[in-house]
PyMOL Python script that loads the backbone (N, CA, C, O; Angstrom):
from pymol import cmd

cmd.read_pdbstr("""\
ATOM      1  N   UNK A   1      19.584  40.856   1.096  1.00  0.00           N
ATOM      2  CA  UNK A   1      20.093  39.997   0.141  1.00  0.00           C
ATOM      3  C   UNK A   1      19.329  40.880  -1.422  1.00  0.00           C
ATOM      4  O   UNK A   1      18.160  41.111  -1.731  1.00  0.00           O
ATOM      5  N   UNK A   2      20.660  41.175  -2.107  1.00  0.00           N
ATOM      6  CA  UNK A   2      20.597  41.967  -3.592  1.00  0.00           C
ATOM      7  C   UNK A   2      21.289  41.120  -4.716  1.00  0.00           C
ATOM      8  O   UNK A   2      22.519  41.070  -4.713  1.00  0.00           O
ATOM      9  N   UNK A   3      20.552  40.426  -5.712  1.00  0.00           N
ATOM     10  CA  UNK A   3      21.278  39.972  -6.687  1.00  0.00           C
ATOM     11  C   UNK A   3      20.652  39.966  -7.921  1.00  0.00           C
ATOM     12  O   UNK A   3      19.758  40.802  -7.789  1.00  0.00           O
ATOM     13  N   UNK A   4      20.587  39.484  -9.126  1.00  0.00           N
ATOM     14  CA  UNK A   4      20.258  39.677 -10.451  1.00  0.00           C
ATOM     15  C   UNK A   4      18.987  38.923 -10.261  1.00  0.00           C
ATOM     16  O   UNK A   4      18.097  39.216 -11.060  1.00  0.00           O
ATOM     17  N   UNK A   5      18.614  37.667  -9.029  1.00  0.00           N
ATOM     18  CA  UNK A   5      17.476  37.096  -9.270  1.00  0.00           C
ATOM     19  C   UNK A   5      16.358  37.094  -8.027  1.00  0.00           C
ATOM     20  O   UNK A   5      15.629  36.169  -7.667  1.00  0.00           O
ATOM     21  N   UNK A   6      16.465  38.329  -7.543  1.00  0.00           N
ATOM     22  CA  UNK A   6      15.604  39.231  -6.514  1.00  0.00           C
ATOM     23  C   UNK A   6      15.004  40.343  -7.018  1.00  0.00           C
ATOM     24  O   UNK A   6      15.397  40.876  -8.056  1.00  0.00           O
ATOM     25  N   UNK A   7      13.750  40.883  -6.138  1.00  0.00           N
ATOM     26  CA  UNK A   7      13.445  41.899  -6.280  1.00  0.00           C
ATOM     27  C   UNK A   7      13.506  42.452  -5.075  1.00  0.00           C
ATOM     28  O   UNK A   7      13.432  41.687  -4.114  1.00  0.00           O
ATOM     29  N   UNK A   8      13.678  44.118  -4.797  1.00  0.00           N
ATOM     30  CA  UNK A   8      13.628  44.412  -3.601  1.00  0.00           C
ATOM     31  C   UNK A   8      12.370  45.574  -3.659  1.00  0.00           C
ATOM     32  O   UNK A   8      12.328  46.408  -4.564  1.00  0.00           O
ATOM     33  N   UNK A   9      11.440  45.516  -2.659  1.00  0.00           N
ATOM     34  CA  UNK A   9      10.268  46.103  -2.509  1.00  0.00           C
ATOM     35  C   UNK A   9      10.391  47.133  -1.286  1.00  0.00           C
ATOM     36  O   UNK A   9      10.923  46.762  -0.240  1.00  0.00           O
ATOM     37  N   UNK A  10       9.928  48.336  -1.424  1.00  0.00           N
ATOM     38  CA  UNK A  10       9.855  49.154  -0.322  1.00  0.00           C
ATOM     39  C   UNK A  10       8.233  49.333   0.294  1.00  0.00           C
ATOM     40  O   UNK A  10       7.528  50.090  -0.373  1.00  0.00           O
ATOM     41  N   UNK A  11       7.710  48.811   1.290  1.00  0.00           N
ATOM     42  CA  UNK A  11       6.663  48.713   1.773  1.00  0.00           C
ATOM     43  C   UNK A  11       6.302  49.488   3.251  1.00  0.00           C
ATOM     44  O   UNK A  11       6.858  49.153   4.297  1.00  0.00           O
ATOM     45  N   UNK A  12       5.323  50.531   3.178  1.00  0.00           N
ATOM     46  CA  UNK A  12       4.836  51.381   4.030  1.00  0.00           C
ATOM     47  C   UNK A  12       3.888  50.614   5.228  1.00  0.00           C
ATOM     48  O   UNK A  12       2.719  50.456   4.875  1.00  0.00           O
ATOM     49  N   UNK A  13       4.133  50.254   6.219  1.00  0.00           N
ATOM     50  CA  UNK A  13       3.646  49.449   7.202  1.00  0.00           C
ATOM     51  C   UNK A  13       3.141  50.366   8.622  1.00  0.00           C
ATOM     52  O   UNK A  13       3.951  50.682   9.493  1.00  0.00           O
ATOM     53  N   UNK A  14       1.840  50.682   8.678  1.00  0.00           N
ATOM     54  CA  UNK A  14       1.596  51.324  10.119  1.00  0.00           C
ATOM     55  C   UNK A  14       2.070  50.630  11.233  1.00  0.00           C
ATOM     56  O   UNK A  14       1.903  49.428  11.435  1.00  0.00           O
ATOM     57  N   UNK A  15       2.708  51.476  12.002  1.00  0.00           N
ATOM     58  CA  UNK A  15       3.475  51.476  13.430  1.00  0.00           C
ATOM     59  C   UNK A  15       2.621  50.289  14.237  1.00  0.00           C
ATOM     60  O   UNK A  15       3.047  49.292  14.819  1.00  0.00           O
ATOM     61  N   UNK A  16       1.068  50.835  14.029  1.00  0.00           N
ATOM     62  CA  UNK A  16       0.404  50.477  15.106  1.00  0.00           C
ATOM     63  C   UNK A  16       0.132  48.831  14.649  1.00  0.00           C
ATOM     64  O   UNK A  16      -0.548  48.235  15.484  1.00  0.00           O
ATOM     65  N   UNK A  17       0.522  48.062  13.547  1.00  0.00           N
ATOM     66  CA  UNK A  17       0.573  46.552  13.252  1.00  0.00           C
ATOM     67  C   UNK A  17       1.863  46.257  14.119  1.00  0.00           C
ATOM     68  O   UNK A  17       1.895  45.030  14.223  1.00  0.00           O
ATOM     69  N   UNK A  18       2.618  46.639  14.590  1.00  0.00           N
ATOM     70  CA  UNK A  18       3.705  45.994  15.443  1.00  0.00           C
ATOM     71  C   UNK A  18       4.843  45.164  15.060  1.00  0.00           C
ATOM     72  O   UNK A  18       5.705  44.609  15.741  1.00  0.00           O
ATOM     73  N   UNK A  19       4.572  45.231  13.418  1.00  0.00           N
ATOM     74  CA  UNK A  19       5.596  44.540  12.955  1.00  0.00           C
ATOM     75  C   UNK A  19       6.950  45.017  12.915  1.00  0.00           C
ATOM     76  O   UNK A  19       7.145  46.184  13.254  1.00  0.00           O
ATOM     77  N   UNK A  20       7.933  44.288  12.549  1.00  0.00           N
ATOM     78  CA  UNK A  20       9.293  44.641  12.387  1.00  0.00           C
ATOM     79  C   UNK A  20       9.754  44.103  10.854  1.00  0.00           C
ATOM     80  O   UNK A  20       9.225  43.143  10.293  1.00  0.00           O
ATOM     81  N   UNK A  21      10.732  44.832  10.351  1.00  0.00           N
ATOM     82  CA  UNK A  21      10.987  44.574   8.978  1.00  0.00           C
ATOM     83  C   UNK A  21      11.271  42.701   8.900  1.00  0.00           C
ATOM     84  O   UNK A  21      10.907  41.907   8.033  1.00  0.00           O
ATOM     85  N   UNK A  22      12.020  42.476  10.122  1.00  0.00           N
ATOM     86  CA  UNK A  22      12.189  40.997   9.979  1.00  0.00           C
ATOM     87  C   UNK A  22      11.012  40.107  10.106  1.00  0.00           C
ATOM     88  O   UNK A  22      10.877  39.059   9.476  1.00  0.00           O
ATOM     89  N   UNK A  23      10.034  40.669  11.097  1.00  0.00           N
ATOM     90  CA  UNK A  23       8.720  39.927  11.186  1.00  0.00           C
ATOM     91  C   UNK A  23       7.935  39.863   9.775  1.00  0.00           C
ATOM     92  O   UNK A  23       7.210  38.925   9.444  1.00  0.00           O
ATOM     93  N   UNK A  24       8.167  40.883   9.084  1.00  0.00           N
ATOM     94  CA  UNK A  24       7.255  40.781   7.701  1.00  0.00           C
ATOM     95  C   UNK A  24       7.477  40.194   6.903  1.00  0.00           C
ATOM     96  O   UNK A  24       6.676  39.562   6.215  1.00  0.00           O
ATOM     97  N   UNK A  25       8.964  40.274   6.761  1.00  0.00           N
ATOM     98  CA  UNK A  25       9.996  39.107   6.039  1.00  0.00           C
ATOM     99  C   UNK A  25       9.549  37.441   6.052  1.00  0.00           C
ATOM    100  O   UNK A  25       9.070  36.718   5.179  1.00  0.00           O
ATOM    101  N   UNK A  26       9.899  37.230   7.307  1.00  0.00           N
ATOM    102  CA  UNK A  26       9.391  35.968   7.850  1.00  0.00           C
ATOM    103  C   UNK A  26       7.833  35.553   7.396  1.00  0.00           C
ATOM    104  O   UNK A  26       7.470  34.499   6.873  1.00  0.00           O
ATOM    105  N   UNK A  27       7.049  36.692   7.756  1.00  0.00           N
ATOM    106  CA  UNK A  27       5.208  36.407   7.244  1.00  0.00           C
ATOM    107  C   UNK A  27       5.166  36.222   5.987  1.00  0.00           C
ATOM    108  O   UNK A  27       4.365  35.396   5.548  1.00  0.00           O
ATOM    109  N   UNK A  28       5.997  36.929   5.131  1.00  0.00           N
ATOM    110  CA  UNK A  28       5.655  36.610   3.850  1.00  0.00           C
ATOM    111  C   UNK A  28       6.278  35.407   3.135  1.00  0.00           C
ATOM    112  O   UNK A  28       5.708  34.739   2.273  1.00  0.00           O
ATOM    113  N   UNK A  29       7.836  35.163   3.717  1.00  0.00           N
ATOM    114  CA  UNK A  29       8.417  34.021   3.174  1.00  0.00           C
ATOM    115  C   UNK A  29       7.654  32.547   3.570  1.00  0.00           C
ATOM    116  O   UNK A  29       7.792  31.538   2.878  1.00  0.00           O
ATOM    117  N   UNK A  30       6.785  32.606   4.870  1.00  0.00           N
ATOM    118  CA  UNK A  30       6.052  31.701   5.335  1.00  0.00           C
ATOM    119  C   UNK A  30       4.684  31.466   4.189  1.00  0.00           C
ATOM    120  O   UNK A  30       4.233  30.407   3.753  1.00  0.00           O
ATOM    121  N   UNK A  31       4.239  32.931   3.907  1.00  0.00           N
ATOM    122  CA  UNK A  31       3.134  32.480   3.335  1.00  0.00           C
ATOM    123  C   UNK A  31       3.333  32.000   1.675  1.00  0.00           C
ATOM    124  O   UNK A  31       2.576  31.373   0.934  1.00  0.00           O
ATOM    125  N   UNK A  32       4.566  32.532   1.470  1.00  0.00           N
ATOM    126  CA  UNK A  32       4.748  32.336  -0.142  1.00  0.00           C
ATOM    127  C   UNK A  32       5.160  30.269  -0.078  1.00  0.00           C
ATOM    128  O   UNK A  32       4.760  29.301  -0.725  1.00  0.00           O
ATOM    129  N   UNK A  33       5.802  30.401   0.682  1.00  0.00           N
ATOM    130  CA  UNK A  33       6.014  28.812   0.939  1.00  0.00           C
ATOM    131  C   UNK A  33       5.056  28.025   0.924  1.00  0.00           C
ATOM    132  O   UNK A  33       5.047  27.078   0.138  1.00  0.00           O
ATOM    133  N   UNK A  34       4.022  28.262   1.817  1.00  0.00           N
ATOM    134  CA  UNK A  34       2.704  27.947   2.040  1.00  0.00           C
ATOM    135  C   UNK A  34       2.144  27.658   0.932  1.00  0.00           C
ATOM    136  O   UNK A  34       1.746  26.542   0.601  1.00  0.00           O
ATOM    137  N   UNK A  35       2.081  28.768   0.234  1.00  0.00           N
ATOM    138  CA  UNK A  35       1.050  28.287  -0.957  1.00  0.00           C
ATOM    139  C   UNK A  35       1.956  27.851  -2.315  1.00  0.00           C
ATOM    140  O   UNK A  35       1.454  27.776  -3.437  1.00  0.00           O
ATOM    141  N   UNK A  36       3.371  27.579  -2.023  1.00  0.00           N
ATOM    142  CA  UNK A  36       3.895  26.890  -3.133  1.00  0.00           C
ATOM    143  C   UNK A  36       4.508  27.798  -3.991  1.00  0.00           C
ATOM    144  O   UNK A  36       4.852  27.370  -5.092  1.00  0.00           O
ATOM    145  N   UNK A  37       4.758  29.211  -3.656  1.00  0.00           N
ATOM    146  CA  UNK A  37       5.371  29.712  -4.558  1.00  0.00           C
ATOM    147  C   UNK A  37       6.995  29.856  -4.500  1.00  0.00           C
ATOM    148  O   UNK A  37       7.729  30.139  -5.447  1.00  0.00           O
ATOM    149  N   UNK A  38       7.402  29.570  -3.040  1.00  0.00           N
ATOM    150  CA  UNK A  38       8.824  29.426  -2.741  1.00  0.00           C
ATOM    151  C   UNK A  38       8.958  28.172  -2.726  1.00  0.00           C
ATOM    152  O   UNK A  38       8.026  27.387  -2.903  1.00  0.00           O
ATOM    153  N   UNK A  39      10.060  27.876  -2.527  1.00  0.00           N
ATOM    154  CA  UNK A  39      10.929  26.257  -2.024  1.00  0.00           C
ATOM    155  C   UNK A  39      11.403  26.490  -0.801  1.00  0.00           C
ATOM    156  O   UNK A  39      11.837  27.612  -0.539  1.00  0.00           O
ATOM    157  N   UNK A  40      11.402  25.540   0.094  1.00  0.00           N
ATOM    158  CA  UNK A  40      11.866  25.513   1.525  1.00  0.00           C
ATOM    159  C   UNK A  40      13.468  26.440   1.318  1.00  0.00           C
ATOM    160  O   UNK A  40      13.836  27.387   2.013  1.00  0.00           O
ATOM    161  N   UNK A  41      14.115  25.893   0.301  1.00  0.00           N
ATOM    162  CA  UNK A  41      15.662  26.965   0.215  1.00  0.00           C
ATOM    163  C   UNK A  41      15.582  28.075  -0.007  1.00  0.00           C
ATOM    164  O   UNK A  41      16.285  28.892   0.587  1.00  0.00           O
ATOM    165  N   UNK A  42      14.435  28.515  -1.205  1.00  0.00           N
ATOM    166  CA  UNK A  42      14.160  29.531  -1.334  1.00  0.00           C
ATOM    167  C   UNK A  42      13.684  30.692  -0.310  1.00  0.00           C
ATOM    168  O   UNK A  42      13.940  31.895  -0.274  1.00  0.00           O
ATOM    169  N   UNK A  43      12.917  29.881   0.481  1.00  0.00           N
ATOM    170  CA  UNK A  43      12.154  30.523   1.850  1.00  0.00           C
ATOM    171  C   UNK A  43      13.402  30.863   2.726  1.00  0.00           C
ATOM    172  O   UNK A  43      13.545  32.006   3.161  1.00  0.00           O
ATOM    173  N   UNK A  44      14.276  29.903   2.978  1.00  0.00           N
ATOM    174  CA  UNK A  44      15.677  30.507   3.692  1.00  0.00           C
ATOM    175  C   UNK A  44      16.391  31.099   3.056  1.00  0.00           C
ATOM    176  O   UNK A  44      17.183  31.587   3.861  1.00  0.00           O
ATOM    177  N   UNK A  45      16.660  31.406   2.073  1.00  0.00           N
ATOM    178  CA  UNK A  45      17.676  32.065   1.450  1.00  0.00           C
ATOM    179  C   UNK A  45      16.990  33.841   1.685  1.00  0.00           C
ATOM    180  O   UNK A  45      17.570  34.898   1.935  1.00  0.00           O
ATOM    181  N   UNK A  46      15.844  33.579   1.511  1.00  0.00           N
ATOM    182  CA  UNK A  46      15.202  34.890   1.373  1.00  0.00           C
ATOM    183  C   UNK A  46      15.538  35.853   2.561  1.00  0.00           C
ATOM    184  O   UNK A  46      15.655  37.079   2.568  1.00  0.00           O
ATOM    185  N   UNK A  47      15.674  34.789   3.714  1.00  0.00           N
ATOM    186  CA  UNK A  47      15.804  35.232   5.208  1.00  0.00           C
ATOM    187  C   UNK A  47      17.077  35.188   5.567  1.00  0.00           C
ATOM    188  O   UNK A  47      17.373  35.533   6.711  1.00  0.00           O
ATOM    189  N   UNK A  48      17.961  34.804   4.762  1.00  0.00           N
ATOM    190  CA  UNK A  48      19.303  35.006   5.286  1.00  0.00           C
ATOM    191  C   UNK A  48      19.064  33.697   6.448  1.00  0.00           C
ATOM    192  O   UNK A  48      19.353  34.067   7.586  1.00  0.00           O
ATOM    193  N   UNK A  49      18.683  32.526   6.379  1.00  0.00           N
ATOM    194  CA  UNK A  49      18.335  31.417   7.192  1.00  0.00           C
ATOM    195  C   UNK A  49      19.210  30.220   6.698  1.00  0.00           C
ATOM    196  O   UNK A  49      19.723  30.224   5.579  1.00  0.00           O
ATOM    197  N   UNK A  50      19.349  29.226   7.562  1.00  0.00           N
ATOM    198  CA  UNK A  50      19.181  27.908   7.047  1.00  0.00           C
ATOM    199  C   UNK A  50      18.178  27.396   6.818  1.00  0.00           C
ATOM    200  O   UNK A  50      17.221  28.100   7.141  1.00  0.00           O
ATOM    201  N   UNK A  51      17.810  26.030   6.199  1.00  0.00           N
ATOM    202  CA  UNK A  51      16.433  25.219   5.984  1.00  0.00           C
ATOM    203  C   UNK A  51      16.043  24.864   7.282  1.00  0.00           C
ATOM    204  O   UNK A  51      14.885  25.067   7.645  1.00  0.00           O
ATOM    205  N   UNK A  52      17.009  24.278   8.142  1.00  0.00           N
ATOM    206  CA  UNK A  52      16.653  24.241   9.838  1.00  0.00           C
ATOM    207  C   UNK A  52      15.898  24.927  10.138  1.00  0.00           C
ATOM    208  O   UNK A  52      14.872  24.371  10.530  1.00  0.00           O
ATOM    209  N   UNK A  53      15.887  26.232  10.155  1.00  0.00           N
ATOM    210  CA  UNK A  53      15.435  27.468  10.932  1.00  0.00           C
ATOM    211  C   UNK A  53      13.904  27.779  10.125  1.00  0.00           C
ATOM    212  O   UNK A  53      13.300  28.824  10.368  1.00  0.00           O
ATOM    213  N   UNK A  54      13.515  27.045   9.425  1.00  0.00           N
ATOM    214  CA  UNK A  54      12.021  27.550   8.705  1.00  0.00           C
ATOM    215  C   UNK A  54      11.142  26.521   9.311  1.00  0.00           C
ATOM    216  O   UNK A  54      10.025  27.040   9.309  1.00  0.00           O
ATOM    217  N   UNK A  55      11.083  25.711   9.664  1.00  0.00           N
ATOM    218  CA  UNK A  55      10.119  25.046  10.504  1.00  0.00           C
ATOM    219  C   UNK A  55       9.709  25.774  11.435  1.00  0.00           C
ATOM    220  O   UNK A  55       8.496  25.980  11.427  1.00  0.00           O
ATOM    221  N   UNK A  56      10.339  26.272  12.296  1.00  0.00           N
ATOM    222  CA  UNK A  56       9.922  27.259  13.542  1.00  0.00           C
ATOM    223  C   UNK A  56       9.240  28.275  13.022  1.00  0.00           C
ATOM    224  O   UNK A  56       8.214  28.632  13.602  1.00  0.00           O
ATOM    225  N   UNK A  57       9.722  29.033  11.670  1.00  0.00           N
ATOM    226  CA  UNK A  57       9.081  30.572  11.164  1.00  0.00           C
ATOM    227  C   UNK A  57       7.840  30.087  10.838  1.00  0.00           C
ATOM    228  O   UNK A  57       6.880  30.851  10.940  1.00  0.00           O
ATOM    229  N   UNK A  58       7.636  28.643  10.361  1.00  0.00           N
ATOM    230  CA  UNK A  58       6.568  28.563   9.325  1.00  0.00           C
ATOM    231  C   UNK A  58       5.218  28.164  10.720  1.00  0.00           C
ATOM    232  O   UNK A  58       4.025  28.428  10.570  1.00  0.00           O
ATOM    233  N   UNK A  59       5.737  27.584  11.828  1.00  0.00           N
ATOM    234  CA  UNK A  59       4.777  27.187  12.799  1.00  0.00           C
ATOM    235  C   UNK A  59       4.397  28.579  13.313  1.00  0.00           C
ATOM    236  O   UNK A  59       3.191  28.583  13.559  1.00  0.00           O
ATOM    237  N   UNK A  60       4.870  29.555  13.522  1.00  0.00           N
ATOM    238  CA  UNK A  60       4.738  30.960  13.905  1.00  0.00           C
ATOM    239  C   UNK A  60       3.585  31.713  13.361  1.00  0.00           C
ATOM    240  O   UNK A  60       2.711  32.429  13.851  1.00  0.00           O
ATOM    241  N   UNK A  61       3.903  31.284  12.135  1.00  0.00           N
ATOM    242  CA  UNK A  61       2.963  31.643  11.357  1.00  0.00           C
ATOM    243  C   UNK A  61       1.678  30.726  10.553  1.00  0.00           C
ATOM    244  O   UNK A  61       1.063  30.761   9.487  1.00  0.00           O
ATOM    245  N   UNK A  62       1.711  30.133  11.463  1.00  0.00           N
ATOM    246  CA  UNK A  62       0.532  29.313  11.123  1.00  0.00           C
ATOM    247  C   UNK A  62       0.617  28.362   9.684  1.00  0.00           C
ATOM    248  O   UNK A  62      -0.405  27.810   9.277  1.00  0.00           O
ATOM    249  N   UNK A  63       1.718  28.244   9.070  1.00  0.00           N
ATOM    250  CA  UNK A  63       1.941  27.482   8.031  1.00  0.00           C
ATOM    251  C   UNK A  63       2.577  26.306   8.103  1.00  0.00           C
ATOM    252  O   UNK A  63       3.672  26.192   8.655  1.00  0.00           O
ATOM    253  N   UNK A  64       1.795  25.109   7.425  1.00  0.00           N
ATOM    254  CA  UNK A  64       2.207  23.628   7.356  1.00  0.00           C
ATOM    255  C   UNK A  64       3.523  23.319   6.781  1.00  0.00           C
ATOM    256  O   UNK A  64       3.920  23.620   5.655  1.00  0.00           O
ATOM    257  N   UNK A  65       4.121  22.704   7.666  1.00  0.00           N
ATOM    258  CA  UNK A  65       5.484  22.427   6.756  1.00  0.00           C
ATOM    259  C   UNK A  65       5.563  21.155   5.690  1.00  0.00           C
ATOM    260  O   UNK A  65       6.384  20.949   4.797  1.00  0.00           O
ATOM    261  N   UNK A  66       4.653  20.542   6.021  1.00  0.00           N
ATOM    262  CA  UNK A  66       4.176  19.830   4.789  1.00  0.00           C
ATOM    263  C   UNK A  66       2.882  20.091   3.978  1.00  0.00           C
ATOM    264  O   UNK A  66       1.744  19.769   4.318  1.00  0.00           O
ATOM    265  N   UNK A  67       3.209  20.646   2.996  1.00  0.00           N
ATOM    266  CA  UNK A  67       1.699  21.107   2.060  1.00  0.00           C
ATOM    267  C   UNK A  67       2.035  20.495   0.989  1.00  0.00           C
ATOM    268  O   UNK A  67       2.601  20.823  -0.053  1.00  0.00           O
ATOM    269  N   UNK A  68       1.390  19.107   1.606  1.00  0.00           N
ATOM    270  CA  UNK A  68       1.415  17.964   0.419  1.00  0.00           C
ATOM    271  C   UNK A  68      -0.036  17.268   0.299  1.00  0.00           C
ATOM    272  O   UNK A  68      -0.553  16.538   1.144  1.00  0.00           O
ATOM    273  N   UNK A  69      -0.580  17.667  -0.958  1.00  0.00           N
ATOM    274  CA  UNK A  69      -2.541  17.016  -0.820  1.00  0.00           C
ATOM    275  C   UNK A  69      -2.160  15.798  -0.428  1.00  0.00           C
ATOM    276  O   UNK A  69      -0.983  15.465  -0.291  1.00  0.00           O
ATOM    277  N   UNK A  70      -3.276  14.973  -0.200  1.00  0.00           N
ATOM    278  CA  UNK A  70      -3.245  13.550  -0.048  1.00  0.00           C
ATOM    279  C   UNK A  70      -3.492  12.877  -1.167  1.00  0.00           C
ATOM    280  O   UNK A  70      -3.028  11.747  -1.324  1.00  0.00           O
ATOM    281  N   UNK A  71      -4.351  13.555  -2.208  1.00  0.00           N
ATOM    282  CA  UNK A  71      -4.149  12.938  -3.322  1.00  0.00           C
ATOM    283  C   UNK A  71      -2.726  12.892  -3.859  1.00  0.00           C
ATOM    284  O   UNK A  71      -2.246  11.759  -3.872  1.00  0.00           O
ATOM    285  N   UNK A  72      -2.007  13.795  -4.270  1.00  0.00           N
ATOM    286  CA  UNK A  72      -0.593  13.667  -4.262  1.00  0.00           C
ATOM    287  C   UNK A  72       0.248  12.605  -3.551  1.00  0.00           C
ATOM    288  O   UNK A  72       0.835  11.764  -4.232  1.00  0.00           O
ATOM    289  N   UNK A  73       0.326  12.602  -2.380  1.00  0.00           N
ATOM    290  CA  UNK A  73       0.882  11.483  -1.740  1.00  0.00           C
ATOM    291  C   UNK A  73       0.046  10.237  -2.145  1.00  0.00           C
ATOM    292  O   UNK A  73       0.778   9.248  -2.156  1.00  0.00           O
ATOM    293  N   UNK A  74      -0.731  10.063  -2.348  1.00  0.00           N
ATOM    294  CA  UNK A  74      -1.292   8.700  -2.447  1.00  0.00           C
ATOM    295  C   UNK A  74      -0.608   8.190  -3.882  1.00  0.00           C
ATOM    296  O   UNK A  74      -0.229   7.034  -4.069  1.00  0.00           O
ATOM    297  N   UNK A  75      -0.527   9.173  -4.775  1.00  0.00           N
ATOM    298  CA  UNK A  75       0.217   9.133  -6.229  1.00  0.00           C
ATOM    299  C   UNK A  75       1.271   8.429  -6.293  1.00  0.00           C
ATOM    300  O   UNK A  75       1.471   7.331  -6.813  1.00  0.00           O
ATOM    301  N   UNK A  76       2.144   9.343  -5.558  1.00  0.00           N
ATOM    302  CA  UNK A  76       3.577   9.181  -4.994  1.00  0.00           C
ATOM    303  C   UNK A  76       3.764   7.692  -4.765  1.00  0.00           C
ATOM    304  O   UNK A  76       4.290   6.779  -5.402  1.00  0.00           O
ATOM    305  N   UNK A  77       3.289   7.776  -3.902  1.00  0.00           N
ATOM    306  CA  UNK A  77       3.552   5.965  -2.953  1.00  0.00           C
ATOM    307  C   UNK A  77       2.354   5.375  -3.093  1.00  0.00           C
ATOM    308  O   UNK A  77       1.959   4.631  -2.196  1.00  0.00           O
ATOM    309  N   UNK A  78       1.578   5.605  -4.231  1.00  0.00           N
ATOM    310  CA  UNK A  78       0.555   4.361  -4.345  1.00  0.00           C
ATOM    311  C   UNK A  78      -0.212   3.701  -3.492  1.00  0.00           C
ATOM    312  O   UNK A  78      -0.428   2.505  -3.689  1.00  0.00           O
ATOM    313  N   UNK A  79      -0.698   4.293  -2.515  1.00  0.00           N
ATOM    314  CA  UNK A  79      -1.427   3.669  -1.239  1.00  0.00           C
ATOM    315  C   UNK A  79      -3.071   3.789  -1.530  1.00  0.00           C
ATOM    316  O   UNK A  79      -3.706   4.841  -1.459  1.00  0.00           O
ATOM    317  N   UNK A  80      -3.549   2.646  -1.830  1.00  0.00           N
ATOM    318  CA  UNK A  80      -4.883   2.664  -2.298  1.00  0.00           C
ATOM    319  C   UNK A  80      -5.617   3.856  -1.117  1.00  0.00           C
ATOM    320  O   UNK A  80      -5.153   3.897   0.022  1.00  0.00           O
ATOM    321  N   UNK A  81      -6.602   4.645  -1.460  1.00  0.00           N
ATOM    322  CA  UNK A  81      -7.558   4.891   0.004  1.00  0.00           C
ATOM    323  C   UNK A  81      -8.551   4.157   0.368  1.00  0.00           C
ATOM    324  O   UNK A  81      -9.423   3.804  -0.425  1.00  0.00           O
ATOM    325  N   UNK A  82      -8.538   3.844   1.592  1.00  0.00           N
ATOM    326  CA  UNK A  82      -9.617   2.607   2.078  1.00  0.00           C
ATOM    327  C   UNK A  82     -10.897   3.322   1.712  1.00  0.00           C
ATOM    328  O   UNK A  82     -10.952   4.543   1.571  1.00  0.00           O
ATOM    329  N   UNK A  83     -11.729   2.657   1.592  1.00  0.00           N
ATOM    330  CA  UNK A  83     -13.146   2.198   0.998  1.00  0.00           C
ATOM    331  C   UNK A  83     -13.945   2.603   2.348  1.00  0.00           C
ATOM    332  O   UNK A  83     -13.693   1.961   3.368  1.00  0.00           O
ATOM    333  N   UNK A  84     -14.661   3.386   2.378  1.00  0.00           N
ATOM    334  CA  UNK A  84     -15.775   4.243   3.711  1.00  0.00           C
ATOM    335  C   UNK A  84     -16.791   3.190   3.826  1.00  0.00           C
ATOM    336  O   UNK A  84     -17.736   3.326   4.603  1.00  0.00           O
TER     337      UNK A  84
END
""", "prot")
cmd.dss("prot")
cmd.show_as("cartoon", "prot")
cmd.util.cbc("prot")
cmd.orient("prot")
């Protein structure tokens, strides 16, 4: 995908890494989603996939689908944290 809102990079990866171009793109999209750089939709677009395909890819690379800190969840839904 090439448009005014994307950058294209060339990366030399040793063949011993056993990666394909697609697996490298999936890994990168998963990690960028996981750190909050990409939204779910952006990750899907980057890979030419639907949003429904992304959870499986995230799982493959050990990235949680829900990347929502407990503190943010509590603020959003106003759930008091139980006292320990």
